[in-house]
C-alpha positions as a printed NumPy array, in Angstrom:
array([[ 20.247,  -9.104,   0.429],
       [ 18.967,  -6.481,  -1.909],
       [ 21.061,  -3.815,  -3.681],
       [ 20.361,  -1.073,  -6.4  ],
       [ 21.769,  -2.972,  -8.983],
       [ 18.769,  -6.575,  -8.233],
       [ 16.243,  -3.714,  -7.935],
       [ 17.06 ,  -2.298, -11.445],
       [ 17.416,  -5.616, -13.169],
       [ 13.833,  -6.723, -11.614],
       [ 12.313,  -3.311, -12.544],
       [ 13.721,  -4.451, -16.451],
       [ 12.297,  -7.826, -16.051],
       [  8.957,  -6.275, -14.737],
       [  9.04 ,  -3.849, -17.843],
       [  9.497,  -6.696, -20.285],
       [  6.751,  -8.455, -18.695],
       [  4.381,  -5.439, -19.175],
       [  5.322,  -5.176, -22.573],
       [  4.574,  -8.641, -23.023],
       [  1.18 ,  -7.925, -21.315],
       [  0.476,  -5.069, -23.9  ],
       [  1.154,  -7.709, -26.74 ],
       [ -0.733, -10.369, -25.579],
       [ -3.249,  -9.495, -22.908],
       [ -3.895, -12.611, -21.236],
       [ -4.734, -13.412, -17.26 ],
       [ -1.493, -15.521, -17.567],
       [  0.794, -12.342, -18.618],
       [ -1.077, -10.217, -16.101],
       [ -0.354, -12.647, -13.376],
       [  3.236, -12.927, -14.317],
       [  3.269,  -9.147, -14.069],
       [  1.813,  -9.17 , -10.945],
       [  4.202, -11.368,  -9.738],
       [  7.418,  -9.409, -11.101],
       [  6.06 ,  -6.031,  -9.588],
       [  5.676,  -8.05 ,  -6.533],
       [  9.144,  -8.969,  -6.669],
       [ 10.196,  -5.394,  -7.465],
       [  8.403,  -3.985,  -4.029],
       [ 10.267,  -6.886,  -1.959],
       [ 13.635,  -6.146,  -3.495],
       [ 12.723,  -2.358,  -2.926],
       [ 12.119,  -3.183,   0.705],
       [ 15.346,  -5.265,   1.402],
       [ 17.245,  -2.657,  -0.4  ],
       [ 15.64 ,  -0.015,   2.23 ],
       [ 16.133,  -2.223,   5.132],
       [ 19.793,  -2.888,   4.432],
       [ 20.097,   0.73 ,   3.745],
       [ 18.905,   2.122,   7.165],
       [ 20.5  ,   1.657,  10.416],
       [ 17.139,   0.098,  11.836],
       [ 18.834,  -2.076,  14.554],
       [ 20.237,   1.336,  16.294],
       [ 16.947,   3.036,  16.115],
       [ 14.931,  -0.138,  17.395],
       [ 17.384,  -0.24 ,  20.072],
       [ 16.688,   3.515,  20.946],
       [ 12.761,   2.758,  20.621],
       [ 13.125,  -0.343,  22.86 ],
       [ 15.131,   1.685,  25.741],
       [ 12.888,   4.83 ,  25.398],
       [ 15.978,   6.821,  24.392],
       [ 15.218,  10.122,  22.978],
       [ 15.49 ,  10.245,  19.142],
       [ 17.457,  12.524,  17.162],
       [ 15.784,  14.496,  14.414],
       [ 17.338,  12.133,  11.798],
       [ 15.897,   9.058,  13.938],
       [ 12.499,  10.552,  13.573],
       [ 13.172,  11.034,   9.739],
       [ 14.067,   7.538,   9.554],
       [ 10.824,   6.261,  11.433],
       [  8.711,   8.731,   9.283],
       [ 10.586,   7.052,   6.332],
       [  9.428,   3.699,   7.816],
       [  6.145,   3.647,   9.03 ],
       [  4.772,   6.138,   6.866],
       [  7.182,   6.557,   3.75 ],
       [  5.626,   4.54 ,   1.246],
       [  1.997,   6.089,   2.354],
       [  3.285,   9.765,   1.627],
       [  4.544,   8.597,  -1.948],
       [  1.572,   7.031,  -2.737],
       [ -0.629,   9.962,  -1.913],
       [  1.825,  12.562,  -3.45 ],
       [  1.37 ,  10.265,  -7.04 ],
       [ -2.27 ,   9.251,  -6.535],
       [ -4.608,  11.046,  -8.948],
       [ -7.629,   8.563,  -9.111],
       [ -9.317,   9.271,  -5.998],
       [-11.762,  11.267,  -7.569],
       [-12.319,   8.904, -10.614],
       [-12.923,   5.871,  -8.173],
       [-15.289,   7.752,  -5.904],
       [-17.196,   8.498,  -9.417],
       [-17.448,   5.082, -10.36 ],
       [-18.759,   3.859,  -7.155],
       [-21.404,   6.245,  -7.065],
       [-22.024,   5.186, -10.733],
       [-22.408,   1.421,  -9.725],
       [-24.431,   2.37 ,  -6.506],
       [-26.729,   4.164,  -8.685],
       [-26.986,   1.143, -10.883],
       [-27.315,  -0.946,  -8.02 ],
       [-30.338,   1.276,  -6.889],
       [-32.087,   1.185, -10.181],
       [-31.889,  -2.623, -10.507],
       [-32.684,  -2.759,  -6.527],
       [-35.864,  -1.024,  -7.387],
       [-36.855,  -2.921, -10.552],
       [-39.887,  -5.38 , -10.298],
       [-37.735,  -7.511, -12.614],
       [-35.599, -10.176, -10.579],
       [-34.947, -12.216, -13.604],
       [-31.084, -14.005, -13.59 ],
       [-30.098, -11.482, -16.104],
       [-30.914,  -8.651, -13.619],
       [-28.783, -10.914, -11.064],
       [-26.03 , -11.159, -13.137],
       [-25.991,  -7.449, -13.927],
       [-26.297,  -7.022, -10.009],
       [-23.185,  -9.155,  -8.979],
       [-21.455,  -7.339, -12.15 ],
       [-22.149,  -4.04 , -10.775],
       [-21.331,  -5.342,  -7.246],
       [-17.897,  -6.411,  -8.358],
       [-17.143,  -2.752,  -9.488],
       [-18.141,  -1.353,  -6.228],
       [-16.001,  -3.428,  -4.817],
       [-12.665,  -2.81 ,  -6.865],
       [-13.579,   0.868,  -6.586],
       [-13.868,   0.49 ,  -2.804],
       [-10.904,  -1.44 ,  -2.674],
       [ -8.89 ,   1.509,  -4.069],
       [-10.702,   4.21 ,  -1.941],
       [-10.13 ,   2.216,   1.26 ],
       [ -6.314,   1.769,   0.751],
       [ -6.21 ,   5.484,  -0.099],
       [ -7.998,   6.24 ,   2.882],
       [ -5.911,   4.347,   5.205],
       [ -2.559,   5.953,   3.641],
       [ -3.848,   9.536,   4.738],
       [ -4.881,   8.532,   7.673],
       [ -1.866,   6.221,   8.661],
       [  0.102,   9.653,   7.771],
       [ -2.162,  12.229,   9.833],
       [ -1.737,   9.425,  12.746],
       [  1.926,   9.447,  12.74 ],
       [  2.303,  13.207,  12.211],
       [  0.306,  13.55 ,  15.186],
       [  2.093,  11.068,  17.765],
       [  5.47 ,  12.341,  16.984],
       [  4.356,  15.899,  17.254],
       [  5.281,  16.187,  20.858],
       [  7.252,  14.336,  23.182],
       [  6.957,  10.316,  22.969],
       [  6.309,   8.914,  26.133],
       [  6.916,   5.14 ,  27.288],
       [  4.485,   3.542,  26.142],
       [  4.667,   5.697,  22.702],
       [  8.325,   4.352,  22.375],
       [  6.702,   0.998,  22.951],
       [  4.296,   1.357,  20.63 ],
       [  6.461,   2.336,  17.792],
       [  9.25 ,  -0.394,  18.291],
       [  6.454,  -2.99 ,  17.794],
       [  5.629,  -1.191,  14.67 ],
       [  9.312,  -1.336,  13.562],
       [ 10.122,  -4.865,  14.62 ],
       [  6.883,  -6.041,  12.936],
       [  7.979,  -4.47 ,   9.858],
       [ 11.451,  -5.421,   9.763],
       [ 12.555,  -7.995,  12.295],
       [  9.756, -10.384,  11.261],
       [ 10.727, -10.15 ,   7.222],
       [ 14.035, -11.84 ,   8.321],
       [ 12.397, -14.847,   9.903]])
């Protein structure tokens, strides 16, 4: 079971690896940093699981028992808490849209050119890669916004039997399967 001290130690390890990346910019170092960041995220998730009373909430959802305001807050944290935090601190969305448009403009320019040489096709591949990177970030951001909106709408009024079942499935998939 993870705890705040374990998370802190993992953060320290990740930050040390980030310093190593700054000193030696290699794909191996950045790959290791990616692993360390993944470990921090995993430990944070485990700590959240051990802090919140998920089994009680899951029981209420499975039995379609009314949820208290505290239960709803816990459910919100579990289902969209990460998305809310991400949206709150993410500032690059306009930049990603600009990068995508720049890449698309260049792709348009290359597509209109009569020259389809290997060099042109290599440039096209590089531009497609840039567009894909921007699109990955854009889609992730918009998915988070849409998930927040859907959750708020779904929990705005009374939850019906199907809603309880659906929410129970989400919580079960998020946490019960993680322990297996």
